[in-house]
Phi, psi and omega in degrees: 000118184268139178299135175226139175289161178301319180295322180291322179297314179303312182292320180296320178300310182294322181292322179300312184283333171300322178292344177259020175085018180268145174276126176284122181244131180292150179305139173281170180297156174290342174273114183289093183299136176061023177222087183290353182282348183246139175286309176222161169299124184232008178200159182296333185279353185305315184287348178254012186303316181293331178293314180293328180282347178091008181257007178213147180232132178255166179277358179232155181247357176227137181217155174219142184214163161239104190262130171293133181225149172225130173236098184210016180186166179070217184293318182259100186225105179255010190303313185291339181273340186299131178098335183254357174234171181280340195233351182277138178218152169279314178252136175206169178246133181252112175279136183207154170233145189224142175234124180257081181074018180259253180281167181226217193305311188304309182289319181301316180292316180297317179300312183299314183293322179295312182300316184287322191251341183294135177300337179283346182237245186280335173060037180284140177300122182300331181289352179265358187250144176229153183229144175241152175227168179283129184280348181092157177211194185296332183265326189233131181288163175304144184276070179296329179303307182300317180303314181296320180291326176294318179297317179296329179286341178120013179269124177299142181301330181292345181255012178251121183244145179256135181231166184279185185297328181303321183260328191231031169219124187248142174216145183289326181190198178299328176228163176112189183301143179199174178166171179289164177219163175238135178247144178249130182244151177241137179271108180284348178101169185301329182297338182264358186294157181290321189244352185088356179272148181275084183263151180286171178303137180098349183242008181211096185292335181280324183285316183259109187254127175292129180244340184206137177237123178255115181260127180256095180282106182229358180230157170247119183267126176222167183255128181287163176305335179276000177088009181260144178288144179220138181251132174235143182298140175285144178295330179228089179303148185229171182236137175221116180240157178213126177229121180294124179299322182295323181287315181291332174294319176303317181293307186288345177258005174068034181254168178259343183228142176304326184288350176268357180280168182288353175287337185242329186306314178297328180285323176294321176299320178296320179295321177299314182295316187283333180265344182078011181276135178261111185295315178049058178056047188300332182301330184239006187272211184290173179299316181296322177295321180297319176297320178297321179296321178298318179297320178296319178296319179297315180299315180298311181296312185291330175296320177298310183299312183297319181298313181290322180295315180292320178300330180270013170100001180273139179242147176303136183206182182258008178205163175059215184297323180297329179291319178295318177300317179298319179297319179298312180298314184290330175295317177298317180296318180300319181287334170296320178295323177298332178273001176102003182260107180256008176258157178304133180216336186297329180295333176287331177296333179303317182295324178295319179296312181300320179300326181275332191249358189293334181290315180282331183230074185299339180296341178296331181298317179293329185267353191306307183293321178297317180295313181299320180293321178298316180295318178299318179298320178290323176299316181294319178293321179296322179299318178293319180295320180296323178296318177296321179296321178299324179294337182261001185274074180272170178298323179298320180295317182293336180267000177239104186303325180295317178292321179297319178295325177299319175297318179298316186278317185279317185252359180069025180293118181300141179300321178301320179300316185288318180293322178295319180295320178297317179298317180296327181275357179074027179239166182265126177286135183278078183290326180297313179294325178296313181294324178296315179295323179295318180294321178298320179293320179295324177296318179297319180296317180295323181293329182281343177228091185274003184004148170082004184251048178272134183283161172295163183306137181305138179304333181290337184238332193300324186267003184281149173290157179294144177285138175276110182270119182245015187283352177288332186251355180190169182260359182236147170229100186277148178053041175283139182268136175283113182257347176198147174232137183229130176229125180055036176082001183241136178293136178228166180269334183218143169246134184260162177307135182093342178291148166249142182186201181230139181241128176251127180250159177287336176212150182206156174259358183277123174287140180257148180316122171181156177062023181089347179268131181285157180289155181291158169244167180161218187215157167247125182243157167290162186297340178266358176056031180279346180201180177253125177282316183201149170267133180260119183263354181168173182214135181228173175239092181297328170227160186302126174087350180256121183264124179247119181269123179277120190231156162246122191276135178257327176217157188306141176225136184231157175301132182100342178297154173254132181225161170258121178267121184234120180279144172293105187297321181296319181290318179299316182298316180296318179294320180296318176302315182292323180293315177296323176299324178299317178299318179294320180296317179299317180295320180292321177300315180294326179290319184275315187266333181128161184285357175290344180296122177230144180292139178232018179142155178200162174215131177229117172227190186290335188268331187194174171230150179225134182225121178258139185208159180279125177194153193256354183216162175300139179281122184295155179304321181294323178291319177297321178295319179295320177299314180297320178298315182298314180301313184288336172298319179287329175295312182293334179288347180051046181294140179294136175260112184261143178236128178243126184252157178054043177272129176304137186304321180294321178295317181300316183282315189271327182261311178284343184058040184285145176269132179272145180271136179300137174088358181260146172256136183242144177268198181290324179248137185230169177253128183247130177249121187238128177245094183054220175261010187269320186217131174222119184223153168280123184201136178258006185279177178267146185219161174293160178282333177212158185293335181299335180294343178294331180085288178195140178249130179238119175289132182245351180187153174219131185207173177265136176261314177198182181301119178082002180236124178249164179225135169243147177235150184206167175226159180224174173057224181294337176297318178291326176298316178298321179295319179294322179296317179296317179297320180295317180296320180294316180297321181295318179293316182296319182295327178295319183292321185258356177074034178242143184257351179216173184297321182296315180295322179297315180296320180297318179298314180296317180299318180296318179293323179295318178298320179296320178296318178299319180297316180294322178297316180299317181295321179294317179298318180296320180294318179297315180294322179296317180296317181294318180295320179296320182290340180252013183306320182251021184298327182300331180290337181267003176293145177256156180256127181235112180052042176083005182241132178285133181231126180235123176237127187218144176264136179233166179215154176078009181247144172273178186297319180299318179292324177296321178297317179299317181294322176301316178300318180298314182292323176299322180295319180293325177289327184082310177210123180162191183238134179237134174229125175246141178226147180214144172272124184273166184295336181270014176082020179241186184237138174244131180232139174222132179240139177229140179233131179295151188304326184291346185250356185296341176287338182261321183216136183252140181301321181300319179292320181296306185294328179295317180293320181291320181297327180300333182281346178245022176074036182218192178203166180181187181176185181160206182286164178298333183261344180207129182213153183233158178207167177228165179209170184242359186233088181297337182295340182259007185297313182301315180295322180296316179294324179294336182276354186302313180304315179296322180297315180296316179300323180290336182272342180277124183292000000 
């Protein structure tokens, strides 16, 4: 067995299967486009899911890939194990070979055994390998076929083991393709064993490592009317295999842990350098070193995951995929802090990841600076959040597991921090309550992503031939045949007047929803056009290539009828203007803001266009004006919009330098839309013939969508004309009111008035503070003494929270030593409370406890630091009584 680098293993695997007639397919995005059942791509077969389900057809029947995968949320979640085991990762690469109704078990087994054991390839010692097959159950017989093919390939029968459905039967979901599988295991040797004992195969999970799973899809699983599962043979059995690159690298490099392979060692070295932690043979060293080694592994793994996720368009957020990314990043940052690094460092790990992976994934180079900036921004935000969390980490919180978990989840407060703080305070941390709250949150997360349960293509659509789309060259498709009618999801032979449903034609001029462009509307007519058969409200593609027209029926329509499909030309033209405008906006954004701008979503309909893109700051007014100017320069130039069809995907990306649109899946041949030398994109939408047809593009808004994602909105054509008319009318009215005749004069008048308002606000604030300070000049004299501590509680009015904080500081100074509580009824009918404790007394009484007890009396709650804390309430009628209770509250808290 010859040493191979991880990069060489990846290339050798793909090259081997290319030699067996497989098409090499680049990894799909980690965001499973058009598959809401998955949180992230988590297996090599994800991008071929529609092929296996029967709703997509490729020009090839054999494929091989190295697929980017993430398992860190939803059903497949390895996050908590990462770093503490040899084999768990959030990000990994899945090597795979696939057959779509071509070869089956015999060839799949022969290919696998040849690649693994041939001296010309991986050359693994056959005596180190074990194989499993499905043992059979009540529904499916034992996989004798696979056993026989393994024996024919050269595997001794004594090394073939049979296992149950849990290990050796695979299914896509509750229904759909499924079948037995065979797993190949490698014996890492006694040094890798769990106990040091020489146990046989099947009794030591650490020693015997699964390296490859061959799935034999040969059945379609469906549920009978009686509710029982039933398996029927697939007409074209298929193959789906998966081998983790990290695991096979561990084997071929003679290591015991994936993290000792060359895929991770450079990243761990980078983590050591960036955190300042000295590993000192941590794998075998002291307990503290071992903990440090786990943290280094976590940082290396999480840096890989974060880099690829952000490069694929995901941004840190508080929900969905962005939330999982945020958890991955913050976990990595926390472990850097455990190693002693409290300054931002994870963004530097991005460069280390790109350096290692750029050959296999060259797209990382373009995304590198954007990814690093996103990570740095998240590190800085986490530092601020952590500081806020520390202010809320009271003894009450530490003794309430649910509240502690809220700190952990909301502020990223490390569990170690909280348990250490509880120990220092001499109290018991509520670990039981914390784990209970954590499990409840995990259940909610699993419920929100049920992944993997997508049904096979609906019988109403799955068996239909692809629709011939003729809408690029015209708005009509005459004498189109009705090949299917669907009502309430069920195929029917006739739709009656008043019915709503879907009509599938053999050919159509209607564009279907995709690429951000909405589907066309229009009508279905009889061939003599004497009446209207149906109004078309939109068009979709329920399965790849099949166009379904959403209709309201005016007169009976039956399968086999011939109709003329006519698109609403005015609506199509308006939508087309906006779609071409979107292409111009993306190019202009990249020119003005930088090439880090990547599309993150779009919408084009007849009324407007919307474009979401990656950027880290609000786009300035001057930048927006420049973007608008650039777009309209190209509009006025009336540049020809060229369309190239059936372009090989590699040619489109590498030669045309075309930009791919977010959320789209592309086949081997693509459509390229080119606007001069300014914009080139892969796009299946409809476009103007020249930019002049847009008329004029007017930006109407810029806003934030989420962290790192901005949105611009715009209108074109008659929409922009309407906008200019409204703006002109508004300006005319405003100029009349303020007495200005031009924009400059109008702006000057507004600026002068704004400055005057600011001056008046400052004077009012100063007057309020002066009045409040005067009213409390002798407040210290009204303080009461409780167990030797001065306590002052006072009601104030007309002050905002910042002014109340300032006043609390003033009163604490006047007291010298004591407790101050201020309360105010706010303008919105609520209560604001602030408590301050001088530093010398925080060991005896904490501001958070005081303000929390007082807030409870006005229907609220709050907390904060031991020396300063805030609260709110909903019942102003109880404010006087609550303030009167402060001395007793303080007395009750003093031991």
